[in-house]
N, CA, C and O of each residue as an XYZ file, in Angstrom:
320
protein
N     -37.457     50.083     19.126
C     -37.071     49.471     17.884
C     -35.642     49.878     17.546
O     -35.293     51.055     17.644
N     -34.824     48.929     17.155
C     -33.441     49.195     16.798
C     -33.349     49.711     15.368
O     -34.011     49.204     14.463
N     -32.527     50.717     15.187
C     -32.321     51.189     13.823
C     -31.176     50.392     13.206
O     -30.240     50.001     13.903
N     -31.252     50.152     11.898
C     -30.212     49.355     11.248
C     -28.870     50.083     11.272
O     -28.809     51.311     11.214
N     -27.817     49.309     11.358
C     -26.474     49.880     11.324
C     -26.148     50.160      9.862
O     -26.257     49.270      9.019
N     -25.750     51.388      9.558
C     -25.458     51.691      8.156
C     -24.243     50.907      7.671
O     -23.343     50.584      8.446
N     -24.235     50.610      6.383
C     -23.113     49.894      5.775
C     -21.943     50.854      5.595
O     -22.129     52.048      5.361
N     -20.757     50.317      5.707
C     -19.579     51.130      5.425
C     -19.409     51.223      3.913
O     -20.008     50.452      3.164
N     -18.602     52.159      3.478
C     -18.328     52.292      2.053
C     -17.724     51.006      1.503
O     -18.094     50.568      0.414
N     -16.805     50.399      2.238
C     -16.199     49.140      1.797
C     -17.243     48.034      1.654
O     -17.177     47.227      0.727
N     -18.197     48.000      2.567
C     -19.260     46.990      2.491
C     -20.140     47.219      1.262
O     -20.550     46.270      0.593
N     -20.420     48.470      0.981
C     -21.240     48.794     -0.193
C     -20.508     48.370     -1.459
O     -21.097     47.745     -2.341
N     -19.227     48.709     -1.549
C     -18.436     48.336     -2.728
C     -18.414     46.821     -2.882
O     -18.621     46.306     -3.980
N     -18.167     46.114     -1.801
C     -18.115     44.652     -1.873
C     -19.460     44.078     -2.304
O     -19.509     43.152     -3.113
N     -20.532     44.616     -1.777
C     -21.873     44.150     -2.155
C     -22.128     44.353     -3.644
O     -22.655     43.463     -4.311
N     -21.756     45.520     -4.167
C     -22.048     45.812     -5.570
C     -21.180     44.992     -6.528
O     -21.505     44.899     -7.711
N     -20.096     44.401     -6.053
C     -19.270     43.535     -6.910
C     -20.046     42.303     -7.370
O     -19.675     41.662     -8.354
N     -21.105     41.979     -6.670
C     -21.918     40.811     -7.006
C     -23.122     41.184     -7.877
O     -23.896     40.306     -8.261
N     -23.285     42.437     -8.186
C     -24.418     42.905     -8.986
C     -24.111     42.776    -10.469
O     -22.948     42.764    -10.871
N     -25.165     42.678    -11.286
C     -24.960     42.707    -12.737
C     -24.439     44.096    -13.160
O     -24.808     45.103    -12.556
N     -23.595     44.149    -14.180
C     -23.006     45.430    -14.594
C     -24.027     46.535    -14.856
O     -23.767     47.699    -14.550
N     -25.178     46.189    -15.416
C     -26.167     47.233    -15.714
C     -26.725     47.863    -14.433
O     -27.057     49.049    -14.415
N     -26.826     47.070    -13.368
C     -27.306     47.614    -12.095
C     -26.249     48.509    -11.453
O     -26.583     49.533    -10.855
N     -24.982     48.132    -11.572
C     -23.899     48.974    -11.059
C     -23.890     50.294    -11.819
O     -23.748     51.360    -11.220
N     -24.042     50.221    -13.139
C     -24.109     51.432    -13.949
C     -25.259     52.331    -13.545
O     -25.109     53.551    -13.472
N     -26.406     51.728    -13.284
C     -27.566     52.509    -12.851
C     -27.297     53.191    -11.507
O     -27.651     54.353    -11.310
N     -26.670     52.462    -10.593
C     -26.338     53.042     -9.286
C     -25.395     54.226     -9.447
O     -25.617     55.285     -8.860
N     -24.354     54.052    -10.235
C     -23.385     55.130    -10.458
C     -24.082     56.332    -11.079
O     -23.849     57.468    -10.666
N     -24.923     56.092    -12.056
C     -25.652     57.191    -12.698
C     -26.520     57.940    -11.695
O     -26.536     59.171    -11.673
N     -27.231     57.201    -10.878
C     -28.110     57.855     -9.902
C     -27.330     58.627     -8.855
O     -27.758     59.697     -8.425
N     -26.177     58.089     -8.438
C     -25.367     58.774     -7.427
C     -24.703     60.035     -7.979
O     -24.458     60.984     -7.234
N     -24.418     60.046     -9.254
C     -23.700     61.185     -9.833
C     -24.599     62.162    -10.582
O     -24.113     63.146    -11.140
N     -25.901     61.900    -10.598
C     -26.832     62.787    -11.297
C     -26.640     64.254    -10.920
O     -26.489     65.111    -11.791
N     -26.646     64.527     -9.660
C     -26.558     65.913     -9.199
C     -25.189     66.525     -9.454
O     -25.073     67.734     -9.656
N     -24.148     65.688     -9.446
C     -22.806     66.202     -9.693
C     -22.614     66.646    -11.133
O     -21.855     67.572    -11.419
N     -23.302     65.980    -12.019
C     -23.114     66.226    -13.444
C     -24.409     66.677    -14.114
O     -24.686     66.306    -15.254
N     -25.188     67.468    -13.412
C     -26.461     67.918    -13.964
C     -26.219     68.709    -15.252
O     -25.376     69.604    -15.304
N     -26.967     68.360    -16.269
C     -26.849     69.072    -17.537
C     -28.207     69.141    -18.211
O     -29.219     68.706    -17.662
N     -28.205     69.680    -19.377
C     -29.417     69.866    -20.151
C     -30.054     68.502    -20.462
O     -29.375     67.617    -20.984
N     -31.339     68.319    -20.151
C     -32.000     67.033    -20.417
C     -31.955     66.627    -21.894
O     -31.893     65.439    -22.208
N     -31.985     67.602    -22.789
C     -31.914     67.273    -24.217
C     -30.547     66.695    -24.572
O     -30.447     65.765    -25.373
N     -29.507     67.246    -23.976
C     -28.160     66.734    -24.225
C     -28.031     65.325    -23.667
O     -27.473     64.443    -24.319
N     -28.546     65.113    -22.461
C     -28.507     63.780    -21.856
C     -29.249     62.771    -22.735
O     -28.759     61.662    -22.952
N     -30.413     63.142    -23.237
C     -31.190     62.241    -24.095
C     -30.424     61.928    -25.376
O     -30.425     60.788    -25.841
N     -29.773     62.935    -25.943
C     -28.988     62.721    -27.162
C     -27.827     61.766    -26.897
O     -27.535     60.901    -27.723
N     -27.163     61.915    -25.750
C     -26.058     61.013    -25.408
C     -26.562     59.589    -25.208
O     -25.927     58.637    -25.663
N     -27.697     59.435    -24.530
C     -28.246     58.091    -24.333
C     -28.533     57.425    -25.675
O     -28.247     56.243    -25.865
N     -29.100     58.191    -26.599
C     -29.394     57.668    -27.934
C     -28.107     57.248    -28.634
O     -28.039     56.175    -29.234
N     -27.097     58.093    -28.554
C     -25.811     57.801    -29.198
C     -25.150     56.569    -28.578
O     -24.632     55.713    -29.295
N     -25.169     56.481    -27.266
C     -24.571     55.327    -26.584
C     -25.291     54.044    -26.977
O     -24.653     53.029    -27.259
N     -26.611     54.090    -26.996
C     -27.399     52.920    -27.385
C     -27.052     52.494    -28.799
O     -26.883     51.305    -29.069
N     -26.944     53.466    -29.711
C     -26.603     53.170    -31.104
C     -25.236     52.502    -31.194
O     -25.075     51.513    -31.909
N     -24.260     53.032    -30.480
C     -22.903     52.483    -30.538
C     -22.836     51.071    -29.954
O     -22.174     50.196    -30.511
N     -23.518     50.855    -28.841
C     -23.534     49.520    -28.233
C     -24.183     48.521    -29.183
O     -23.684     47.408    -29.351
N     -25.296     48.913    -29.807
C     -25.974     48.023    -30.752
C     -25.079     47.689    -31.935
O     -25.069     46.548    -32.396
N     -24.321     48.672    -32.437
C     -23.407     48.427    -33.552
C     -22.326     47.414    -33.171
O     -21.972     46.551    -33.974
N     -21.807     47.519    -31.955
C     -20.776     46.577    -31.508
C     -21.381     45.193    -31.303
O     -20.811     44.191    -31.734
N     -22.533     45.141    -30.647
C     -23.157     43.847    -30.369
C     -23.597     43.129    -31.637
O     -23.570     41.900    -31.693
N     -23.996     43.872    -32.642
C     -24.441     43.258    -33.894
C     -23.281     42.859    -34.792
O     -23.471     42.126    -35.762
N     -22.085     43.333    -34.479
C     -20.922     43.042    -35.308
C     -20.719     44.032    -36.440
O     -19.792     43.883    -37.236
N     -21.573     45.039    -36.519
C     -21.450     46.047    -37.570
C     -20.121     46.794    -37.460
O     -19.499     47.111    -38.473
N     -19.693     47.069    -36.245
C     -18.385     47.674    -36.004
C     -17.656     46.816    -34.979
O     -18.272     46.082    -34.207
N     -16.339     46.923    -34.988
C     -15.536     46.147    -34.050
C     -14.745     47.101    -33.176
O     -14.196     48.093    -33.658
N     -14.690     46.799    -31.905
C     -13.939     47.627    -30.977
C     -12.439     47.523    -31.226
O     -11.962     46.599    -31.885
N     -11.718     48.484    -30.689
C     -10.263     48.488    -30.786
C      -9.722     48.118    -29.412
O     -10.117     48.716    -28.412
N      -8.815     47.131    -29.350
C      -8.253     46.751    -28.047
C      -7.592     47.950    -27.360
O      -7.025     48.822    -28.018
N      -7.676     47.978    -26.030
C      -7.157     49.095    -25.259
C      -5.698     49.392    -25.572
O      -5.329     50.550    -25.769
N      -4.863     48.355    -25.619
C      -3.443     48.561    -25.890
C      -3.203     49.264    -27.212
O      -2.354     50.149    -27.311
N      -3.953     48.866    -28.221
C      -3.827     49.495    -29.539
C      -4.310     50.943    -29.495
O      -3.691     51.826    -30.087
N      -5.403     51.181    -28.800
C      -5.920     52.548    -28.668
C      -4.907     53.449    -27.984
O      -4.657     54.568    -28.434
N      -4.321     52.958    -26.891
C      -3.331     53.755    -26.163
C      -2.099     54.020    -27.021
O      -1.535     55.112    -26.973
N      -1.678     53.031    -27.805
C      -0.527     53.224    -28.694
C      -0.828     54.308    -29.722
O       0.031     55.140    -30.016
N      -2.035     54.305    -30.266
C      -2.428     55.342    -31.235
C      -2.404     56.727    -30.586
O      -1.924     57.695    -31.177
N      -2.925     56.805    -29.373
C      -2.948     58.096    -28.662
C      -1.538     58.591    -28.391
O      -1.234     59.768    -28.588
N      -0.668     57.675    -27.932
C       0.715     58.054    -27.664
C       1.400     58.583    -28.933
O       2.158     59.551    -28.882
N       1.125     57.942    -30.052
C       1.707     58.372    -31.318
C       1.208     59.771    -31.686
O       1.984     60.605    -32.153
N      -0.067     60.024    -31.479
C      -0.656     61.320    -31.815
C      -0.055     62.432    -30.942
O       0.271     63.512    -31.435
N       0.086     62.152    -29.642
C       0.594     63.187    -28.731
C       2.113     63.194    -28.653
O       2.699     64.017    -27.949
N       2.754     62.272    -29.378
C       4.204     62.280    -29.446
C       4.925     61.741    -28.237
O       5.982     62.255    -27.872
N       4.385     60.721    -27.607
C       5.042     60.111    -26.435
C       5.489     58.712    -26.743
O       6.060     58.043    -25.882
């Protein structure tokens, strides 16, 4: 029986470009779990906070700030 030829990193990246963003996010999370292992309670708190913030943006309760404006604010704060 022939064993499958493993995909190259470039092939994996190209394949994931066709995936829905939530699946790419899940893949990244699973691949980096061990690199960024932390307290499960902290992780749960962050998930709750992220969910809350996304819901606020999606509902229109809060509005995001465009990247260019955010960077300009940061530059002003740090004096650049």
